[in-house]
TORKOL-4160 file (C-alpha; in steps of 0.2 Angstrom, whole numbers, padded with zeros to 4 digits, m for minus):
480
<pt num="1" X="m0020" Y="1052" Z="0482"/>
<pt num="2" X="m0035" Y="1046" Z="0472"/>
<pt num="3" X="m0033" Y="1031" Z="0461"/>
<pt num="4" X="m0037" Y="1034" Z="0442"/>
<pt num="5" X="m0052" Y="1024" Z="0437"/>
<pt num="6" X="m0050" Y="1013" Z="0421"/>
<pt num="7" X="m0064" Y="1010" Z="0409"/>
<pt num="8" X="m0066" Y="0991" Z="0410"/>
<pt num="9" X="m0079" Y="0990" Z="0395"/>
<pt num="10" X="m0074" Y="0981" Z="0380"/>
<pt num="11" X="m0078" Y="0988" Z="0363"/>
<pt num="12" X="m0091" Y="0980" Z="0353"/>
<pt num="13" X="m0084" Y="0967" Z="0340"/>
<pt num="14" X="m0086" Y="0972" Z="0322"/>
<pt num="15" X="m0097" Y="0957" Z="0318"/>
<pt num="16" X="m0109" Y="0962" Z="0332"/>
<pt num="17" X="m0110" Y="0980" Z="0326"/>
<pt num="18" X="m0114" Y="0973" Z="0309"/>
<pt num="19" X="m0128" Y="0961" Z="0316"/>
<pt num="20" X="m0136" Y="0976" Z="0325"/>
<pt num="21" X="m0135" Y="0988" Z="0311"/>
<pt num="22" X="m0152" Y="0993" Z="0303"/>
<pt num="23" X="m0163" Y="0995" Z="0318"/>
<pt num="24" X="m0178" Y="1007" Z="0317"/>
<pt num="25" X="m0176" Y="1015" Z="0334"/>
<pt num="26" X="m0182" Y="1033" Z="0334"/>
<pt num="27" X="m0172" Y="1037" Z="0349"/>
<pt num="28" X="m0153" Y="1036" Z="0346"/>
<pt num="29" X="m0151" Y="1032" Z="0365"/>
<pt num="30" X="m0160" Y="1016" Z="0363"/>
<pt num="31" X="m0149" Y="1011" Z="0348"/>
<pt num="32" X="m0133" Y="1015" Z="0359"/>
<pt num="33" X="m0140" Y="1005" Z="0374"/>
<pt num="34" X="m0144" Y="0990" Z="0362"/>
<pt num="35" X="m0126" Y="0990" Z="0357"/>
<pt num="36" X="m0119" Y="0991" Z="0374"/>
<pt num="37" X="m0131" Y="0978" Z="0382"/>
<pt num="38" X="m0127" Y="0966" Z="0367"/>
<pt num="39" X="m0108" Y="0968" Z="0370"/>
<pt num="40" X="m0110" Y="0966" Z="0389"/>
<pt num="41" X="m0119" Y="0950" Z="0386"/>
<pt num="42" X="m0107" Y="0944" Z="0373"/>
<pt num="43" X="m0092" Y="0947" Z="0385"/>
<pt num="44" X="m0100" Y="0938" Z="0399"/>
<pt num="45" X="m0108" Y="0925" Z="0389"/>
<pt num="46" X="m0121" Y="0914" Z="0399"/>
<pt num="47" X="m0120" Y="0926" Z="0414"/>
<pt num="48" X="m0134" Y="0935" Z="0422"/>
<pt num="49" X="m0138" Y="0953" Z="0418"/>
<pt num="50" X="m0131" Y="0960" Z="0434"/>
<pt num="51" X="m0115" Y="0950" Z="0431"/>
<pt num="52" X="m0114" Y="0956" Z="0413"/>
<pt num="53" X="m0117" Y="0974" Z="0417"/>
<pt num="54" X="m0105" Y="0974" Z="0433"/>
<pt num="55" X="m0114" Y="0989" Z="0442"/>
<pt num="56" X="m0131" Y="0995" Z="0447"/>
<pt num="57" X="m0132" Y="1010" Z="0434"/>
<pt num="58" X="m0129" Y="0998" Z="0419"/>
<pt num="59" X="m0140" Y="0985" Z="0426"/>
<pt num="60" X="m0154" Y="0997" Z="0429"/>
<pt num="61" X="m0152" Y="1004" Z="0411"/>
<pt num="62" X="m0153" Y="0986" Z="0404"/>
<pt num="63" X="m0169" Y="0983" Z="0413"/>
<pt num="64" X="m0177" Y="0999" Z="0407"/>
<pt num="65" X="m0171" Y="0995" Z="0389"/>
<pt num="66" X="m0179" Y="0978" Z="0390"/>
<pt num="67" X="m0195" Y="0985" Z="0397"/>
<pt num="68" X="m0196" Y="0999" Z="0385"/>
<pt num="69" X="m0212" Y="0999" Z="0374"/>
<pt num="70" X="m0203" Y="1004" Z="0359"/>
<pt num="71" X="m0191" Y="0989" Z="0360"/>
<pt num="72" X="m0197" Y="0972" Z="0353"/>
<pt num="73" X="m0190" Y="0957" Z="0345"/>
<pt num="74" X="m0192" Y="0963" Z="0327"/>
<pt num="75" X="m0182" Y="0979" Z="0330"/>
<pt num="76" X="m0169" Y="0970" Z="0339"/>
<pt num="77" X="m0167" Y="0957" Z="0325"/>
<pt num="78" X="m0169" Y="0968" Z="0311"/>
<pt num="79" X="m0151" Y="0970" Z="0308"/>
<pt num="80" X="m0147" Y="0952" Z="0310"/>
<pt num="81" X="m0161" Y="0947" Z="0297"/>
<pt num="82" X="m0153" Y="0960" Z="0285"/>
<pt num="83" X="m0135" Y="0952" Z="0288"/>
<pt num="84" X="m0143" Y="0935" Z="0285"/>
<pt num="85" X="m0149" Y="0941" Z="0268"/>
<pt num="86" X="m0131" Y="0947" Z="0264"/>
<pt num="87" X="m0123" Y="0930" Z="0268"/>
<pt num="88" X="m0136" Y="0921" Z="0258"/>
<pt num="89" X="m0133" Y="0933" Z="0243"/>
<pt num="90" X="m0114" Y="0929" Z="0244"/>
<pt num="91" X="m0116" Y="0911" Z="0241"/>
<pt num="92" X="m0123" Y="0900" Z="0227"/>
<pt num="93" X="m0133" Y="0884" Z="0228"/>
<pt num="94" X="m0149" Y="0878" Z="0238"/>
<pt num="95" X="m0153" Y="0885" Z="0255"/>
<pt num="96" X="m0161" Y="0875" Z="0268"/>
<pt num="97" X="m0173" Y="0884" Z="0280"/>
<pt num="98" X="m0175" Y="0874" Z="0296"/>
<pt num="99" X="m0191" Y="0877" Z="0305"/>
<pt num="100" X="m0194" Y="0871" Z="0323"/>
<pt num="101" X="m0202" Y="0876" Z="0340"/>
<pt num="102" X="m0195" Y="0876" Z="0357"/>
<pt num="103" X="m0200" Y="0882" Z="0374"/>
<pt num="104" X="m0191" Y="0891" Z="0388"/>
<pt num="105" X="m0197" Y="0886" Z="0405"/>
<pt num="106" X="m0196" Y="0898" Z="0420"/>
<pt num="107" X="m0199" Y="0896" Z="0439"/>
<pt num="108" X="m0211" Y="0909" Z="0445"/>
<pt num="109" X="m0223" Y="0910" Z="0459"/>
<pt num="110" X="m0235" Y="0920" Z="0449"/>
<pt num="111" X="m0234" Y="0914" Z="0431"/>
<pt num="112" X="m0247" Y="0926" Z="0424"/>
<pt num="113" X="m0235" Y="0939" Z="0419"/>
<pt num="114" X="m0225" Y="0927" Z="0409"/>
<pt num="115" X="m0238" Y="0915" Z="0403"/>
<pt num="116" X="m0238" Y="0896" Z="0402"/>
<pt num="117" X="m0233" Y="0883" Z="0390"/>
<pt num="118" X="m0242" Y="0867" Z="0395"/>
<pt num="119" X="m0246" Y="0856" Z="0410"/>
<pt num="120" X="m0236" Y="0842" Z="0417"/>
<pt num="121" X="m0243" Y="0827" Z="0426"/>
<pt num="122" X="m0233" Y="0824" Z="0442"/>
<pt num="123" X="m0242" Y="0808" Z="0449"/>
<pt num="124" X="m0257" Y="0805" Z="0459"/>
<pt num="125" X="m0264" Y="0811" Z="0476"/>
<pt num="126" X="m0269" Y="0801" Z="0491"/>
<pt num="127" X="m0286" Y="0798" Z="0483"/>
<pt num="128" X="m0278" Y="0792" Z="0467"/>
<pt num="129" X="m0283" Y="0808" Z="0457"/>
<pt num="130" X="m0270" Y="0814" Z="0444"/>
<pt num="131" X="m0260" Y="0829" Z="0450"/>
<pt num="132" X="m0253" Y="0842" Z="0437"/>
<pt num="133" X="m0241" Y="0857" Z="0438"/>
<pt num="134" X="m0243" Y="0872" Z="0427"/>
<pt num="135" X="m0227" Y="0876" Z="0417"/>
<pt num="136" X="m0223" Y="0894" Z="0416"/>
<pt num="137" X="m0214" Y="0899" Z="0400"/>
<pt num="138" X="m0213" Y="0906" Z="0382"/>
<pt num="139" X="m0213" Y="0897" Z="0366"/>
<pt num="140" X="m0202" Y="0901" Z="0351"/>
<pt num="141" X="m0204" Y="0896" Z="0333"/>
<pt num="142" X="m0188" Y="0900" Z="0323"/>
<pt num="143" X="m0182" Y="0898" Z="0305"/>
<pt num="144" X="m0164" Y="0895" Z="0303"/>
<pt num="145" X="m0155" Y="0897" Z="0286"/>
<pt num="146" X="m0141" Y="0884" Z="0283"/>
<pt num="147" X="m0131" Y="0878" Z="0269"/>
<pt num="148" X="m0133" Y="0859" Z="0263"/>
<pt num="149" X="m0117" Y="0856" Z="0273"/>
<pt num="150" X="m0124" Y="0863" Z="0289"/>
<pt num="151" X="m0116" Y="0881" Z="0290"/>
<pt num="152" X="m0129" Y="0892" Z="0299"/>
<pt num="153" X="m0131" Y="0908" Z="0289"/>
<pt num="154" X="m0143" Y="0916" Z="0302"/>
<pt num="155" X="m0161" Y="0917" Z="0307"/>
<pt num="156" X="m0174" Y="0922" Z="0293"/>
<pt num="157" X="m0189" Y="0923" Z="0304"/>
<pt num="158" X="m0195" Y="0921" Z="0322"/>
<pt num="159" X="m0211" Y="0920" Z="0332"/>
<pt num="160" X="m0214" Y="0921" Z="0351"/>
<pt num="161" X="m0230" Y="0918" Z="0360"/>
<pt num="162" X="m0237" Y="0911" Z="0377"/>
<pt num="163" X="m0253" Y="0904" Z="0383"/>
<pt num="164" X="m0265" Y="0910" Z="0397"/>
<pt num="165" X="m0273" Y="0893" Z="0398"/>
<pt num="166" X="m0269" Y="0876" Z="0391"/>
<pt num="167" X="m0280" Y="0863" Z="0385"/>
<pt num="168" X="m0273" Y="0847" Z="0379"/>
<pt num="169" X="m0275" Y="0841" Z="0361"/>
<pt num="170" X="m0284" Y="0825" Z="0366"/>
<pt num="171" X="m0297" Y="0835" Z="0375"/>
<pt num="172" X="m0300" Y="0847" Z="0361"/>
<pt num="173" X="m0302" Y="0833" Z="0349"/>
<pt num="174" X="m0317" Y="0826" Z="0359"/>
<pt num="175" X="m0326" Y="0843" Z="0355"/>
<pt num="176" X="m0321" Y="0847" Z="0338"/>
<pt num="177" X="m0313" Y="0839" Z="0322"/>
<pt num="178" X="m0296" Y="0849" Z="0321"/>
<pt num="179" X="m0296" Y="0847" Z="0302"/>
<pt num="180" X="m0312" Y="0858" Z="0301"/>
<pt num="181" X="m0304" Y="0872" Z="0310"/>
<pt num="182" X="m0296" Y="0886" Z="0299"/>
<pt num="183" X="m0277" Y="0886" Z="0301"/>
<pt num="184" X="m0277" Y="0905" Z="0304"/>
<pt num="185" X="m0285" Y="0902" Z="0321"/>
<pt num="186" X="m0273" Y="0888" Z="0326"/>
<pt num="187" X="m0256" Y="0890" Z="0334"/>
<pt num="188" X="m0249" Y="0880" Z="0319"/>
<pt num="189" X="m0252" Y="0895" Z="0309"/>
<pt num="190" X="m0234" Y="0901" Z="0314"/>
<pt num="191" X="m0227" Y="0888" Z="0302"/>
<pt num="192" X="m0236" Y="0897" Z="0288"/>
<pt num="193" X="m0231" Y="0914" Z="0294"/>
<pt num="194" X="m0213" Y="0910" Z="0296"/>
<pt num="195" X="m0212" Y="0901" Z="0279"/>
<pt num="196" X="m0219" Y="0917" Z="0271"/>
<pt num="197" X="m0208" Y="0929" Z="0280"/>
<pt num="198" X="m0192" Y="0919" Z="0278"/>
<pt num="199" X="m0196" Y="0917" Z="0259"/>
<pt num="200" X="m0199" Y="0936" Z="0257"/>
<pt num="201" X="m0184" Y="0940" Z="0266"/>
<pt num="202" X="m0172" Y="0930" Z="0256"/>
<pt num="203" X="m0181" Y="0935" Z="0240"/>
<pt num="204" X="m0176" Y="0920" Z="0230"/>
<pt num="205" X="m0189" Y="0907" Z="0233"/>
<pt num="206" X="m0182" Y="0895" Z="0220"/>
<pt num="207" X="m0167" Y="0892" Z="0230"/>
<pt num="208" X="m0176" Y="0889" Z="0247"/>
<pt num="209" X="m0181" Y="0872" Z="0254"/>
<pt num="210" X="m0191" Y="0873" Z="0270"/>
<pt num="211" X="m0187" Y="0858" Z="0281"/>
<pt num="212" X="m0198" Y="0853" Z="0296"/>
<pt num="213" X="m0202" Y="0838" Z="0307"/>
<pt num="214" X="m0219" Y="0830" Z="0308"/>
<pt num="215" X="m0226" Y="0845" Z="0317"/>
<pt num="216" X="m0225" Y="0854" Z="0300"/>
<pt num="217" X="m0236" Y="0841" Z="0291"/>
<pt num="218" X="m0249" Y="0854" Z="0287"/>
<pt num="219" X="m0259" Y="0854" Z="0271"/>
<pt num="220" X="m0261" Y="0873" Z="0270"/>
<pt num="221" X="m0242" Y="0874" Z="0272"/>
<pt num="222" X="m0239" Y="0864" Z="0256"/>
<pt num="223" X="m0252" Y="0875" Z="0247"/>
<pt num="224" X="m0243" Y="0891" Z="0253"/>
<pt num="225" X="m0226" Y="0885" Z="0247"/>
<pt num="226" X="m0232" Y="0881" Z="0230"/>
<pt num="227" X="m0241" Y="0898" Z="0229"/>
<pt num="228" X="m0224" Y="0906" Z="0234"/>
<pt num="229" X="m0215" Y="0895" Z="0221"/>
<pt num="230" X="m0203" Y="0889" Z="0235"/>
<pt num="231" X="m0199" Y="0871" Z="0240"/>
<pt num="232" X="m0202" Y="0860" Z="0256"/>
<pt num="233" X="m0196" Y="0844" Z="0263"/>
<pt num="234" X="m0207" Y="0839" Z="0278"/>
<pt num="235" X="m0208" Y="0823" Z="0288"/>
<pt num="236" X="m0225" Y="0815" Z="0286"/>
<pt num="237" X="m0237" Y="0813" Z="0301"/>
<pt num="238" X="m0254" Y="0810" Z="0294"/>
<pt num="239" X="m0259" Y="0796" Z="0283"/>
<pt num="240" X="m0268" Y="0806" Z="0270"/>
<pt num="241" X="m0280" Y="0800" Z="0257"/>
<pt num="242" X="m0274" Y="0799" Z="0240"/>
<pt num="243" X="m0280" Y="0796" Z="0222"/>
<pt num="244" X="m0299" Y="0793" Z="0221"/>
<pt num="245" X="m0300" Y="0794" Z="0240"/>
<pt num="246" X="m0302" Y="0775" Z="0242"/>
<pt num="247" X="m0285" Y="0772" Z="0250"/>
<pt num="248" X="m0271" Y="0781" Z="0259"/>
<pt num="249" X="m0252" Y="0785" Z="0257"/>
<pt num="250" X="m0247" Y="0769" Z="0267"/>
<pt num="251" X="m0257" Y="0758" Z="0255"/>
<pt num="252" X="m0249" Y="0767" Z="0240"/>
<pt num="253" X="m0231" Y="0765" Z="0247"/>
<pt num="254" X="m0234" Y="0747" Z="0252"/>
<pt num="255" X="m0235" Y="0743" Z="0234"/>
<pt num="256" X="m0220" Y="0753" Z="0228"/>
<pt num="257" X="m0204" Y="0744" Z="0224"/>
<pt num="258" X="m0187" Y="0747" Z="0232"/>
<pt num="259" X="m0178" Y="0759" Z="0221"/>
<pt num="260" X="m0161" Y="0757" Z="0230"/>
<pt num="261" X="m0152" Y="0756" Z="0247"/>
<pt num="262" X="m0142" Y="0768" Z="0257"/>
<pt num="263" X="m0130" Y="0764" Z="0272"/>
<pt num="264" X="m0129" Y="0777" Z="0286"/>
<pt num="265" X="m0120" Y="0777" Z="0303"/>
<pt num="266" X="m0131" Y="0779" Z="0318"/>
<pt num="267" X="m0128" Y="0779" Z="0336"/>
<pt num="268" X="m0139" Y="0772" Z="0351"/>
<pt num="269" X="m0142" Y="0781" Z="0367"/>
<pt num="270" X="m0125" Y="0776" Z="0374"/>
<pt num="271" X="m0116" Y="0783" Z="0358"/>
<pt num="272" X="m0112" Y="0766" Z="0351"/>
<pt num="273" X="m0111" Y="0767" Z="0332"/>
<pt num="274" X="m0119" Y="0754" Z="0320"/>
<pt num="275" X="m0123" Y="0754" Z="0301"/>
<pt num="276" X="m0141" Y="0755" Z="0296"/>
<pt num="277" X="m0146" Y="0749" Z="0279"/>
<pt num="278" X="m0161" Y="0759" Z="0272"/>
<pt num="279" X="m0172" Y="0754" Z="0259"/>
<pt num="280" X="m0178" Y="0768" Z="0248"/>
<pt num="281" X="m0195" Y="0770" Z="0240"/>
<pt num="282" X="m0201" Y="0785" Z="0231"/>
<pt num="283" X="m0216" Y="0789" Z="0221"/>
<pt num="284" X="m0227" Y="0804" Z="0215"/>
<pt num="285" X="m0244" Y="0803" Z="0222"/>
<pt num="286" X="m0260" Y="0814" Z="0220"/>
<pt num="287" X="m0264" Y="0819" Z="0238"/>
<pt num="288" X="m0281" Y="0825" Z="0243"/>
<pt num="289" X="m0284" Y="0839" Z="0256"/>
<pt num="290" X="m0293" Y="0835" Z="0273"/>
<pt num="291" X="m0312" Y="0832" Z="0271"/>
<pt num="292" X="m0317" Y="0848" Z="0279"/>
<pt num="293" X="m0306" Y="0859" Z="0268"/>
<pt num="294" X="m0309" Y="0852" Z="0250"/>
<pt num="295" X="m0319" Y="0866" Z="0245"/>
<pt num="296" X="m0304" Y="0878" Z="0249"/>
<pt num="297" X="m0289" Y="0869" Z="0244"/>
<pt num="298" X="m0285" Y="0858" Z="0228"/>
<pt num="299" X="m0277" Y="0841" Z="0227"/>
<pt num="300" X="m0258" Y="0841" Z="0226"/>
<pt num="301" X="m0246" Y="0830" Z="0217"/>
<pt num="302" X="m0231" Y="0827" Z="0229"/>
<pt num="303" X="m0217" Y="0815" Z="0230"/>
<pt num="304" X="m0217" Y="0804" Z="0244"/>
<pt num="305" X="m0200" Y="0797" Z="0250"/>
<pt num="306" X="m0200" Y="0782" Z="0261"/>
<pt num="307" X="m0184" Y="0776" Z="0269"/>
<pt num="308" X="m0185" Y="0761" Z="0280"/>
<pt num="309" X="m0172" Y="0751" Z="0289"/>
<pt num="310" X="m0169" Y="0733" Z="0286"/>
<pt num="311" X="m0171" Y="0721" Z="0300"/>
<pt num="312" X="m0174" Y="0726" Z="0319"/>
<pt num="313" X="m0159" Y="0735" Z="0327"/>
<pt num="314" X="m0154" Y="0731" Z="0345"/>
<pt num="315" X="m0153" Y="0745" Z="0358"/>
<pt num="316" X="m0162" Y="0758" Z="0347"/>
<pt num="317" X="m0178" Y="0762" Z="0337"/>
<pt num="318" X="m0179" Y="0757" Z="0319"/>
<pt num="319" X="m0176" Y="0771" Z="0307"/>
<pt num="320" X="m0192" Y="0774" Z="0297"/>
<pt num="321" X="m0194" Y="0791" Z="0288"/>
<pt num="322" X="m0208" Y="0796" Z="0277"/>
<pt num="323" X="m0205" Y="0813" Z="0269"/>
<pt num="324" X="m0216" Y="0825" Z="0258"/>
<pt num="325" X="m0208" Y="0836" Z="0245"/>
<pt num="326" X="m0213" Y="0845" Z="0230"/>
<pt num="327" X="m0196" Y="0842" Z="0222"/>
<pt num="328" X="m0193" Y="0828" Z="0210"/>
<pt num="329" X="m0185" Y="0812" Z="0216"/>
<pt num="330" X="m0182" Y="0801" Z="0201"/>
<pt num="331" X="m0166" Y="0792" Z="0206"/>
<pt num="332" X="m0157" Y="0785" Z="0221"/>
<pt num="333" X="m0145" Y="0799" Z="0221"/>
<pt num="334" X="m0159" Y="0812" Z="0222"/>
<pt num="335" X="m0167" Y="0802" Z="0236"/>
<pt num="336" X="m0151" Y="0801" Z="0246"/>
<pt num="337" X="m0148" Y="0820" Z="0244"/>
<pt num="338" X="m0166" Y="0823" Z="0251"/>
<pt num="339" X="m0162" Y="0812" Z="0266"/>
<pt num="340" X="m0146" Y="0821" Z="0269"/>
<pt num="341" X="m0155" Y="0838" Z="0269"/>
<pt num="342" X="m0168" Y="0832" Z="0281"/>
<pt num="343" X="m0155" Y="0825" Z="0293"/>
<pt num="344" X="m0148" Y="0843" Z="0293"/>
<pt num="345" X="m0164" Y="0848" Z="0302"/>
<pt num="346" X="m0155" Y="0843" Z="0318"/>
<pt num="347" X="m0145" Y="0859" Z="0317"/>
<pt num="348" X="m0159" Y="0869" Z="0323"/>
<pt num="349" X="m0161" Y="0858" Z="0338"/>
<pt num="350" X="m0142" Y="0862" Z="0342"/>
<pt num="351" X="m0146" Y="0880" Z="0340"/>
<pt num="352" X="m0160" Y="0879" Z="0353"/>
<pt num="353" X="m0148" Y="0869" Z="0364"/>
<pt num="354" X="m0135" Y="0883" Z="0363"/>
<pt num="355" X="m0149" Y="0896" Z="0368"/>
<pt num="356" X="m0153" Y="0885" Z="0384"/>
<pt num="357" X="m0137" Y="0878" Z="0389"/>
<pt num="358" X="m0125" Y="0891" Z="0383"/>
<pt num="359" X="m0135" Y="0907" Z="0385"/>
<pt num="360" X="m0144" Y="0900" Z="0400"/>
<pt num="361" X="m0160" Y="0909" Z="0396"/>
<pt num="362" X="m0170" Y="0899" Z="0408"/>
<pt num="363" X="m0160" Y="0905" Z="0422"/>
<pt num="364" X="m0166" Y="0923" Z="0419"/>
<pt num="365" X="m0176" Y="0931" Z="0433"/>
<pt num="366" X="m0185" Y="0944" Z="0422"/>
<pt num="367" X="m0203" Y="0945" Z="0428"/>
<pt num="368" X="m0213" Y="0949" Z="0412"/>
<pt num="369" X="m0214" Y="0940" Z="0395"/>
<pt num="370" X="m0210" Y="0957" Z="0386"/>
<pt num="371" X="m0193" Y="0958" Z="0395"/>
<pt num="372" X="m0190" Y="0940" Z="0392"/>
<pt num="373" X="m0194" Y="0940" Z="0374"/>
<pt num="374" X="m0182" Y="0955" Z="0371"/>
<pt num="375" X="m0168" Y="0946" Z="0380"/>
<pt num="376" X="m0171" Y="0930" Z="0370"/>
<pt num="377" X="m0171" Y="0940" Z="0354"/>
<pt num="378" X="m0154" Y="0947" Z="0359"/>
<pt num="379" X="m0147" Y="0930" Z="0363"/>
<pt num="380" X="m0153" Y="0923" Z="0347"/>
<pt num="381" X="m0139" Y="0934" Z="0338"/>
<pt num="382" X="m0126" Y="0929" Z="0351"/>
<pt num="383" X="m0131" Y="0910" Z="0350"/>
<pt num="384" X="m0130" Y="0910" Z="0331"/>
<pt num="385" X="m0113" Y="0917" Z="0332"/>
<pt num="386" X="m0107" Y="0903" Z="0343"/>
<pt num="387" X="m0115" Y="0890" Z="0332"/>
<pt num="388" X="m0108" Y="0899" Z="0316"/>
<pt num="389" X="m0090" Y="0899" Z="0324"/>
<pt num="390" X="m0091" Y="0880" Z="0328"/>
<pt num="391" X="m0098" Y="0875" Z="0311"/>
<pt num="392" X="m0085" Y="0886" Z="0301"/>
<pt num="393" X="m0072" Y="0874" Z="0308"/>
<pt num="394" X="m0080" Y="0860" Z="0299"/>
<pt num="395" X="m0087" Y="0868" Z="0284"/>
<pt num="396" X="m0074" Y="0881" Z="0279"/>
<pt num="397" X="m0058" Y="0876" Z="0288"/>
<pt num="398" X="m0046" Y="0884" Z="0275"/>
<pt num="399" X="m0054" Y="0901" Z="0277"/>
<pt num="400" X="m0042" Y="0915" Z="0283"/>
<pt num="401" X="m0042" Y="0918" Z="0302"/>
<pt num="402" X="m0048" Y="0935" Z="0300"/>
<pt num="403" X="m0065" Y="0928" Z="0295"/>
<pt num="404" X="m0069" Y="0925" Z="0314"/>
<pt num="405" X="m0055" Y="0933" Z="0324"/>
<pt num="406" X="m0047" Y="0950" Z="0325"/>
<pt num="407" X="m0028" Y="0953" Z="0324"/>
<pt num="408" X="m0027" Y="0955" Z="0343"/>
<pt num="409" X="m0036" Y="0939" Z="0346"/>
<pt num="410" X="m0025" Y="0929" Z="0334"/>
<pt num="411" X="m0010" Y="0936" Z="0343"/>
<pt num="412" X="m0016" Y="0931" Z="0360"/>
<pt num="413" X="m0021" Y="0914" Z="0354"/>
<pt num="414" X="m0003" Y="0912" Z="0347"/>
<pt num="415" X="0004" Y="0916" Z="0364"/>
<pt num="416" X="m0009" Y="0906" Z="0374"/>
<pt num="417" X="m0009" Y="0890" Z="0364"/>
<pt num="418" X="0007" Y="0884" Z="0356"/>
<pt num="419" X="0006" Y="0879" Z="0338"/>
<pt num="420" X="0009" Y="0861" Z="0334"/>
<pt num="421" X="0023" Y="0857" Z="0320"/>
<pt num="422" X="0009" Y="0852" Z="0309"/>
<pt num="423" X="0000" Y="0868" Z="0310"/>
<pt num="424" X="0015" Y="0879" Z="0307"/>
<pt num="425" X="0012" Y="0879" Z="0288"/>
<pt num="426" X="m0006" Y="0884" Z="0290"/>
<pt num="427" X="m0005" Y="0897" Z="0304"/>
<pt num="428" X="m0017" Y="0909" Z="0295"/>
<pt num="429" X="m0031" Y="0896" Z="0292"/>
<pt num="430" X="m0046" Y="0898" Z="0302"/>
<pt num="431" X="m0046" Y="0880" Z="0308"/>
<pt num="432" X="m0029" Y="0883" Z="0317"/>
<pt num="433" X="m0036" Y="0896" Z="0328"/>
<pt num="434" X="m0053" Y="0888" Z="0331"/>
<pt num="435" X="m0043" Y="0873" Z="0337"/>
<pt num="436" X="m0033" Y="0885" Z="0349"/>
<pt num="437" X="m0050" Y="0893" Z="0354"/>
<pt num="438" X="m0057" Y="0876" Z="0358"/>
<pt num="439" X="m0042" Y="0872" Z="0368"/>
<pt num="440" X="m0045" Y="0887" Z="0379"/>
<pt num="441" X="m0062" Y="0879" Z="0382"/>
<pt num="442" X="m0055" Y="0863" Z="0388"/>
<pt num="443" X="m0054" Y="0853" Z="0371"/>
<pt num="444" X="m0041" Y="0840" Z="0372"/>
<pt num="445" X="m0039" Y="0836" Z="0354"/>
<pt num="446" X="m0034" Y="0818" Z="0355"/>
<pt num="447" X="m0033" Y="0808" Z="0340"/>
<pt num="448" X="m0050" Y="0800" Z="0342"/>
<pt num="449" X="m0059" Y="0815" Z="0348"/>
<pt num="450" X="m0073" Y="0823" Z="0336"/>
<pt num="451" X="m0071" Y="0841" Z="0330"/>
<pt num="452" X="m0073" Y="0854" Z="0343"/>
<pt num="453" X="m0092" Y="0857" Z="0348"/>
<pt num="454" X="m0102" Y="0871" Z="0354"/>
<pt num="455" X="m0098" Y="0869" Z="0372"/>
<pt num="456" X="m0079" Y="0871" Z="0371"/>
<pt num="457" X="m0081" Y="0885" Z="0358"/>
<pt num="458" X="m0092" Y="0896" Z="0370"/>
<pt num="459" X="m0081" Y="0892" Z="0385"/>
<pt num="460" X="m0065" Y="0897" Z="0374"/>
<pt num="461" X="m0074" Y="0913" Z="0369"/>
<pt num="462" X="m0078" Y="0918" Z="0387"/>
<pt num="463" X="m0060" Y="0915" Z="0392"/>
<pt num="464" X="m0053" Y="0924" Z="0377"/>
<pt num="465" X="m0063" Y="0939" Z="0380"/>
<pt num="466" X="m0058" Y="0940" Z="0399"/>
<pt num="467" X="m0040" Y="0938" Z="0394"/>
<pt num="468" X="m0041" Y="0951" Z="0380"/>
<pt num="469" X="m0049" Y="0963" Z="0393"/>
<pt num="470" X="m0034" Y="0960" Z="0405"/>
<pt num="471" X="m0022" Y="0962" Z="0391"/>
<pt num="472" X="m0029" Y="0979" Z="0386"/>
<pt num="473" X="m0029" Y="0985" Z="0404"/>
<pt num="474" X="m0011" Y="0980" Z="0406"/>
<pt num="475" X="m0007" Y="0990" Z="0390"/>
<pt num="476" X="m0016" Y="1005" Z="0397"/>
<pt num="477" X="m0007" Y="1004" Z="0414"/>
<pt num="478" X="0010" Y="1001" Z="0406"/>
<pt num="479" X="0007" Y="1016" Z="0394"/>
<pt num="480" X="0004" Y="1027" Z="0409"/>
């Protein structure tokens, strides 16, 4: 007698269907395949496409979807961008849009189909000449919207690109002054493009504060932000000319008096904590554009915030932050607020880490950049959900459990992880079930342990999904 075949596919979670809603596919079959592939990758988080799809028919369909000329990152992420806008509209207060670039490296015998990111020097040959290795990969510049307390609301813009050849910045500077090159012809134009796209998406420029590291110290970026009536907080890289052009920002800030101190806890490379005392200086300064661009761009009056650590710490680098902003800083409280906002920039580094370590994108064997970009775009949604789940535990612990879990998942977590006497009175709170989920991922929950991180959350979600599938199969068998 033939055995009845059971459908082992898990239905797409409601949240995932919401993030994928709004695409512009002209073919309904592509929309359906997007939902199926996203669900398969979510239920086998961090696994290869064959492992996620489970059979050759689904695997081949996934490859064809990723290689389809009508499929690209903007269409895949369209629904997620709309959902980000909805989450932004549901809250009040300032929004921090974190901008940063990362690269995904791949091992390929023929890197031409994927592209390259840079060259790595690997030592010298027998004759003493430097040896280099071309690194195959794709670069991604992402813009992540977070609240001031670090809750990620979603991506607002994203940009992918690669290079067919790579010339180091030092080599280029020997031939041409980079300040005289129009920004539209540079790779750094992605900063301006993402700033414009994310500001337009959220449609509330006065609430937006664009945060970037020293790579974002671009004079054209400051001008564009002021043109769009939005705000920025960028770490300074260049020592720009100020005033009448006879001195620089460093000269100006050296004469500024200390307006207050701020104590922060920092950790060295081994994780040992210490208290750093920061001296705060801030001043409005008229900054001049680069010499080659003065005919095109005006002088800007910006606030320079300088936070310098007192003394020389042992075992780590001295904290020294110079920040540019168009926002007013007239008191110690406002200065500390801006420092806190800039420190939140590390959240986008965490998001990129989830993409690499959790989604394991760099282990993909796809052969072309087009396929890889579509896969990365899909994983951006899944990686954001992992990050959002982790931060909900810290930002909104008293929210109802249904915010992140279905009724069946709540029931399974109650059976799998016993409640402590302390949590019996708050069984419906989100923090209780996020703690149980983390326990499934190996979180010990000792008295001195920090809150659950992204690693134990994604491990817990993977285990919970497998358990839920087994539970549904058992119900189906028993029912028959």
